[in-house]
C-alpha positions, 0 to 999 in steps of 0.5 A: 769537798773536792781536793783543791778545796780541802787543800785550801781549807787546810792551808788557811787553818795552818795560816790562821793558827800560825799567823793569828795564834788566838785562832788556835787557842779559840779551837777555830777550824776552817770547814770551807774555803774559797776565794768566794766564800768561807766557813769557820767553826769554833767550839764552846769549850775555850770560848765559854763565858760566865753564862755557859754560852759563847764569850761575846768577844770570841764570837766577834773574833771568829766573825772578824776571821771569817770576813778577813779570810774570804778577802785574803783568799780572793786577793791571794787568788789574783796573785796580790800581795797586800797587807789586809787589816780591819779598820771598822766593825760592828757585831749584832748579837742576835741570840746567846750562843749556847754551843759551838758555832760557825761563822761564814762570809762571802766575797763582795761582788758586782760594783763594790769588788770592781771599785776595790780592785780598781782603787787597789791597782791605781792607788795601791790601797782600797777599802771594802765592806764584808759581812759574816754570819754566826749560826748554830746549827741552822739558827742565825744567832749573830751578824758582823760587818767590817770595813777592811783596808788592803795596802799593796 
């Protein structure tokens, strides 16, 4: 990872821990951060449930944070000052999560992103859907899809 990427990851982690305190309590770490993609990790210990796997709410929170974070960084890179909130989400738990896990999200591209940018510029408000995937090692254990609203 280059120095700029390391700085972005550190800055994002500090932002999340400072502005979204539950992320610190959950042990969320930023592994990768760019305006195109984000990878977060979380350990099992502060997120464990009664079955000694990751609590579903913790998994959903980290998945949401990954998707939100990639939008946050993409908009920040464009110099846009917006409020960014989740409006609706769906979480699919494909397997129990028996260990620390990662959540990765990529910025939507193509026409979806273009429509989002145009709406934000014209109406000062825009909605976009962003997904993230959860992994333990190389095994996918869950997926998230969320609709986010940006308000200038």
